C-alpha positions in Angstrom: 111.7 118.2 83.9 109.2 116.1 82.2 109.4 112.4 81.4 107.1 112.3 78.5 108.5 110.5 75.5 107.3 113.1 73.0 106.0 110.4 70.7 103.0 111.0 68.5 99.8 109.0 69.1 96.7 108.0 67.1 93.5 109.9 67.5 91.1 108.2 70.0 93.9 106.8 72.3 94.0 107.7 75.9 97.0 110.0 76.3 98.9 111.2 79.4 101.5 113.8 80.2 103.8 113.2 83.2 105.8 116.1 84.7 108.5 115.2 87.2 109.9 117.6 89.8 112.6 117.2 92.4 115.5 114.7 92.7 116.7 111.8 90.5 114.9 109.4 92.8 111.6 111.0 91.7 112.6 110.5 88.1 112.9 106.8 88.7 109.4 106.8 90.3 108.1 108.5 87.2 109.8 106.0 84.9 107.9 103.3 86.7 104.6 105.3 86.6 105.2 105.5 82.8 105.1 101.7 82.8 102.0 101.5 84.9 100.1 104.0 82.7 101.2 102.1 79.6 99.9 98.9 81.1 96.6 100.6 81.8 96.3 101.5 78.1 97.6 105.1 78.2 100.0 106.5 75.6 102.4 109.4 76.1 101.2 112.8 74.7 103.4 115.3 72.9 102.1 118.1 75.1 99.9 118.7 78.2 97.2 120.4 76.1 96.5 117.2 74.1 96.5 114.8 77.1 93.5 113.1 78.7 95.5 112.7 81.9 98.0 115.2 83.2 100.1 114.0 86.1 102.5 116.0 88.3 105.1 114.1 90.3 105.9 116.6 93.0 108.7 117.3 95.4 108.3 118.3 99.1 111.8 118.5 100.4 111.9 122.2 101.2 109.7 125.2 100.8 111.2 126.3 97.5 110.5 122.8 96.0 106.9 122.9 97.3 106.4 126.3 95.7 107.8 125.1 92.4 105.4 122.1 92.6 102.4 124.4 93.1 103.5 126.8 90.3 103.8 123.8 88.0 100.4 122.4 88.9 98.7 125.8 88.3 100.6 126.2 85.0 99.5 122.8 83.7 96.0 123.5 84.8 95.9 126.6 82.5 97.5 124.5 79.7 95.4 121.4 79.8 92.4 120.9 77.5 88.8 120.9 78.8 87.7 117.6 80.0 91.2 116.3 80.9 92.1 115.1 84.4 94.8 116.8 86.5 96.4 114.5 89.1 99.0 115.4 91.7 101.2 112.6 93.1 104.6 112.2 94.6 106.1 113.5 97.9 103.9 116.6 98.3 100.7 114.6 97.7 101.8 112.0 100.2 102.9 114.5 102.8 100.0 116.9 102.7 97.2 114.9 101.1 93.8 116.3 102.0 95.3 119.7 102.9 96.7 120.0 99.4 93.4 118.9 97.8 91.5 121.6 99.7 94.1 124.3 98.8 94.0 123.4 95.0 90.5 123.0 93.8 91.8 123.0 90.3 93.2 119.5 90.8 90.9 116.5 90.1 92.8 114.1 92.3 95.6 114.3 94.9 97.1 110.8 94.8 99.5 109.7 97.5 101.8 106.8 97.0 99.0 104.3 97.4 96.2 106.0 95.4 94.9 105.3 91.9 96.1 107.7 89.2 94.1 106.7 86.2 90.5 105.4 86.1 88.9 103.0 85.5 91.5 100.5 86.6 91.7 101.7 90.2 95.3 100.6 90.4 97.1 102.1 93.4 100.8 102.8 93.2 102.7 102.5 96.5 106.3 103.4 97.5 106.0 101.3 100.5 105.8 97.5 101.2 102.8 95.7 99.9 100.1 95.8 102.5 101.4 98.8 104.4 98.6 101.0 103.0 95.0 99.9 102.8 93.8 99.0 99.3 91.1 101.3 98.0 88.9 98.3 97.2 88.9 94.5 97.4 89.3 94.2 93.6 92.0 96.8 93.2 95.5 95.7 92.2 98.3 96.6 94.7 101.6 97.9 93.4 104.9 98.5 95.1 106.5 101.3 93.0 110.0 100.5 94.2 109.7 96.9 92.8 107.8 97.7 89.6 109.6 97.0 86.2 110.5 100.1 84.2 110.5 100.8 80.5 113.7 100.9 78.5 115.6 104.1 78.7 115.8 106.3 75.5 118.9 108.0 76.9 122.5 107.1 77.1 122.3 106.9 80.9 119.7 105.8 83.5 119.2 106.2 87.3 119.1 102.9 89.3 117.1 103.3 92.6 118.7 100.9 95.0 116.6 101.6 98.1 113.7 103.7 99.3 113.4 105.6 102.6 115.9 106.5 105.2 116.8 105.4 108.8 118.6 108.6 109.8 117.2 111.4 111.8 118.8 114.5 110.5 117.4 117.6 112.2 116.3 119.4 109.1 114.9 116.5 107.0 111.3 115.3 106.9 111.9 112.6 104.2 111.7 109.6 106.6 108.2 110.8 107.7 106.7 110.3 104.3 109.2 108.0 102.5 109.5 105.6 105.5 112.5 103.7 106.8 115.1 102.4 104.5 114.0 99.4 102.3 116.7 98.1 100.0 116.0 96.1 96.9 117.5 92.7 96.4 120.8 92.4 94.5 119.1 90.0 92.1 116.4 92.5 91.1 118.8 95.4 90.8 121.2 93.5 88.5 118.3 92.3 86.4 117.2 95.9 85.9 120.7 97.0 85.0 121.0 94.2 82.5 117.7 95.2 80.9 118.7 98.9 80.8 122.1 98.1 79.3 120.7 95.7 76.7 117.8 98.0 75.7 115.0 96.9 73.4 114.0 97.3 69.8 113.7 101.1 70.1 116.6 101.7 72.5 120.3 100.9 72.0 120.8 100.5 75.8 122.4 102.8 78.3 126.1 103.3 78.8 126.0 104.8 82.3 124.2 103.6 85.4 123.7 106.2 88.1 122.9 104.5 91.4 120.7 106.6 93.8 119.0 106.3 97.1 118.2 108.5 100.1 121.2 107.1 101.9 123.0 105.1 99.2 126.1 103.9 101.3 123.7 102.2 103.7 122.3 99.9 100.9 121.6 96.4 102.2 121.9 97.0 105.9 118.1 96.5 106.4 118.4 93.1 104.6 121.3 91.8 106.6 119.6 89.5 109.1 119.8 85.7 108.5 116.0 85.4 108.6 115.5 88.0 106.0 118.1 86.4 103.7 116.5 83.0 104.1 113.0 84.4 103.3 114.3 86.2 100.3 116.3 83.2 99.0 119.6 85.0 99.4 121.6 82.8 101.8 125.0 84.0 100.7 125.2 86.8 103.2 124.7 90.5 103.6 124.8 92.4 100.2 126.4 95.8 100.7 126.9 98.8 98.5 130.4 97.6 97.7 129.1 94.4 96.2 126.4 96.3 94.3 128.9 98.7 92.8 131.2 95.9 91.7 128.3 93.9 90.2 126.9 96.9 88.3 130.3 98.0 87.0 130.8 94.5 85.6 127.8 95.1 83.3 127.7 98.9 82.5 130.5 100.9 80.9 130.1 103.6 83.5 128.9 103.3 87.1 128.3 106.5 89.1 127.0 106.9 92.7 124.9 109.8 94.1 124.0 110.7 97.8 126.8 109.2 100.0 126.7 109.9 103.7 130.3 110.8 104.7 130.6 108.5 107.7 129.7 105.5 105.5 132.4 106.2 102.9 134.6 103.3 104.0 138.0 102.5 102.4 136.3 99.5 100.7 133.7 101.7 99.1 136.3 104.2 98.0 138.3 101.4 96.4 135.2 100.1 94.7 134.3 103.5 93.3 137.8 104.1 92.0 137.8 100.7 90.4 134.8 101.6 88.2 136.8 104.2 86.4 134.4 106.9 87.4 136.0 108.5 90.5 133.0 110.7 91.3 132.2 111.3 95.0 128.8 113.0 95.8 129.1 113.5 99.5 126.2 114.8 101.6 128.1 117.1 104.0 125.5 119.9 104.7 128.0 122.0 106.8 131.4 121.6 108.4 131.2 123.3 111.9 131.2 120.6 114.5 128.8 122.4 116.9 126.4 123.1 114.1 126.7 119.5 112.8 125.7 118.2 116.2 122.6 120.4 116.2 121.8 119.0 112.8 122.3 115.4 114.1 125.0 114.9 111.5 128.4 113.3 111.6 131.7 115.0 110.8 133.5 118.3 110.7 135.9 120.4 108.6 139.0 118.5 109.6 137.5 115.0 108.9 136.1 116.0 105.6 139.3 117.6 104.4 141.3 114.6 105.4 139.0 112.2 103.6 139.0 114.3 100.4 142.8 114.6 100.5 143.3 110.9 100.9 141.0 110.1 98.0 142.8 112.6 95.8 146.1 111.0 96.7 144.7 107.7 95.5 143.4 109.1 92.2 144.1 112.6 91.0 141.1 112.5 88.8 138.7 112.3 91.8 135.8 114.6 91.4 133.8 115.9 94.4 130.3 117.3 94.7 128.4 118.3 97.9 125.5 120.4 99.2 125.3 122.8 102.1 122.6 124.4 104.2 122.9 128.0 105.2 120.9 129.6 108.0 120.3 126.4 110.1 119.2 127.5 113.6 122.2 128.4 115.7 124.6 129.1 112.8 127.0 131.8 113.9 129.5 133.9 111.9 132.2 131.6 113.2 130.4 128.6 111.7 130.0 130.4 108.4 133.6 131.4 108.3 134.5 127.7 108.8 132.4 126.8 105.8 134.0 129.5 103.6 137.5 128.3 104.8 136.5 124.7 104.0 135.3 125.6 100.5 138.6 127.4 99.8 140.7 124.5 101.0 138.6 121.6 99.7 138.3 123.0 96.2 135.2 120.9 95.4 134.4 120.5 91.7 130.7 121.1 92.3 128.5 122.3 95.2 124.9 123.4 95.8 123.8 125.8 98.5 120.3 125.9 100.1 118.6 128.1 102.6 117.4 126.4 105.7 113.7 125.5 105.5 111.8 124.9 108.7 110.0 121.6 108.1 107.1 120.6 110.3 107.8 117.4 112.2 111.6 117.8 112.2 113.9 118.6 115.2 114.8 122.0 113.7 111.3 123.2 113.1 111.1 125.0 116.5 114.7 125.2 117.6 115.8 128.4 119.2 118.4 130.8 117.7 116.7 131.0 114.4 118.9 132.9 111.8 117.5 136.0 110.1 116.4 135.0 106.6 118.2 138.0 105.1 121.4 137.1 106.8 121.1 133.4 105.7 120.6 134.6 102.1 123.7 136.8 102.3 125.7 133.9 103.6 124.4 131.6 100.8 125.3 134.1 98.1 128.8 134.5 99.6 129.3 130.7 99.5 127.9 130.5 96.0 130.2 133.2 94.6 133.2 131.6 96.1 132.3 128.2 94.8 131.6 129.6 91.3 135.1 130.8 91.1 136.5 127.5 92.4 134.4 125.5 89.9 135.5 127.7 87.0 139.2 127.3 88.0 138.9 123.5 88.2 137.2 123.5 84.8 140.0 125.7 83.4 142.5 123.1 84.5 140.9 120.5 82.2 141.9 122.4 79.1 144.4 120.4 77.1 143.5 117.1 78.8 142.2 114.1 77.0 139.0 112.4 78.2 136.5 109.8 77.2 133.2 111.6 76.5 129.8 109.9 76.5 127.6 111.6 74.0 124.2 112.3 75.7 122.5 114.2 72.9 123.3 116.3 69.8 126.2 118.6 70.7 126.3 117.5 74.4 128.4 115.0 76.2 129.9 114.2 79.6 133.2 112.9 81.0 133.6 111.2 84.3 133.7 114.6 86.0 130.0 115.5 85.3 126.9 113.7 86.6 123.8 114.0 84.4 121.4 116.9 84.9 123.2 118.5 87.9 126.7 119.4 86.7 128.1 121.2 83.7 128.4 119.4 80.3 130.9 119.0 77.5 130.1 120.9 74.3 131.0 118.6 71.3 130.4 118.6 67.5 126.8 118.1 66.5 127.8 115.2 64.2 128.6 112.8 67.0 126.0 110.0 67.6 124.2 109.9 70.9 125.2 106.9 73.0 128.7 106.7 71.6 131.8 107.1 73.8 134.7 108.9 72.1 138.2 110.0 73.1 138.4 113.8 73.0 140.6 116.7 74.0 139.2 119.5 76.1 140.0 122.7 74.1 138.1 125.4 76.0 136.5 126.2 79.3 133.2 128.2 79.5 132.6 128.5 83.2 130.8 125.3 84.2 130.9 123.8 80.7 133.9 122.8 78.6 134.4 122.3 74.9 136.0 119.2 73.4 137.1 118.0 70.0 137.5 114.3 68.9 141.0 113.0 69.0 142.1 112.5 65.4 142.3 108.9 64.2 145.8 107.6 64.4 146.9 110.2 67.0 150.0 109.1 68.8 149.8 108.2 72.4 147.1 106.3 74.3 144.1 108.3 75.4 143.6 107.8 79.1 141.6 109.7 81.7 144.6 110.8 83.7 145.6 114.2 84.7 149.0 116.0 84.5 150.8 118.0 87.2 148.7 120.8 88.5 145.4 119.3 87.2 142.5 119.0 89.6 
C-alpha cells in the first residue's frame, strides 16, 4: 500500500512518493515520515514518476515479505523519473543495511532507522530512544520516530502505535533484533494523539475509529512501571496498563479496536475493557495449538486453553469476533500437530485467520533447529488449513444476513461493522451515496464470501437498532 496523499503540487516544488509495505505498525511509521518530509519542504506527489524523492518503507518479517520489498523497489526504480532519488528505509534497511545496499545498486540510499532520507537537511529518523544511535553529524537533528507528531488522517480510521519493540523471545521471530526491546509511549502522548486524530483539522473531519497496535500490545506500559521511571516522566499516578489505555481511548473515539494480543496477557480485566468499548474484536496471536510445538516455538498455550478462552468470551458477548494467525511447517511439526490445528480451527470457528509458511530467520532459535519440515509438505498443510478456514469464514459471514449493524463508511461503497478490522478483513458493500466518515444503522442483506452487502435501515423503522445477534448467530 502507499501512503501518498495523491494531492497535486505546483511546478518547482520538491515532491516525494512514499510506498509502505508490511504491517499496520509500518503504516504509522510512514505517517510520521510524511510529517518529517513535509517539515523538510517536500510535498506529496501524485505518482512515483513525478517525484524527486521515492521512498520505500520495507518489511523484513519473513522471506515472502522481503521478496515483496525487493520487487517493489525494482518496480519503482523502473517507474521513477531520471534524476530522482530512490531511498529504502524501514525494517529491511535496518536489518540488512550494507548488504542490501550492495545487492541493489539501483538504490541511491539504504536508510536505517537513524539515517537521513532527504538531503540537504541531514535529519535522521530513529525508531529507538534518542541517543541510542550515533548522529551522522554534530549539526544533524535527531528524531525519535515513535514520538514524532503525525499529520491528520484523511480516512475514517487511524492506527495508534502504543509501543515499539518486543521483550519476548519467540523461536521464529527476529523483530526484537532490529526493533529492540519494548518501549511504551506515555499515556499523555497517546491520548493527545488520539484527540488530534479525532478532532481532525481544516481538511480532515477527524477519525471515527482508533486501531491500537504494537508488537505485543497487551504488554503496553510494563516497561514504564518502575517508580523511578514514573517520577522522571512526571507520571506519579502509577503503572499505566493496556486496560487504562483502552478505557481512555474509548472515552474519546467512537470506536476502539485492538490488534496483536498475546494470549497469555488477555486478562479478565482486558477482556472486560474490550467488551465495554462496543467493539468486541479479539486479534489473538496464537501461531499454533500443539503444546509440544508451542514449547519449541517458545510460546504459551495450547488447544484446550485457547478454546476455553474463546468460549468464555463468547459467553460474555455473542458478538465477539476472533482473528488469529498460524505458522505451518515450523521445525518439528508432525502430522499429529497438524491434525490438532485442523481440529482447533473446526471447533473454534474463528471469524478470520491468516496462515504463513515457516521462514528460517537468521539469528532466531528456529534458524538451525533439527527436524526441518519439507517445504512441499508445509505448503500442503497451509493450503489444507486455508481451505478449511475459508469455509468457516464464509459460514460465519452467512450468519450475519438479516442482522442489523452500525456501519462505518470508509469510502465510496465500502464500510465496516465491528466485525471487520481495516485492511485485513472483509468489508461491507454499501450504497455509493453514503458519505465517508458517517456511521449508519444498516441491515445485512447478502453474503459474498468474505464480504457482505448492507442497506440502510429506513427512517422511522420500528425497533431499536443494536449490534446484537440472534439465536444461532456467530
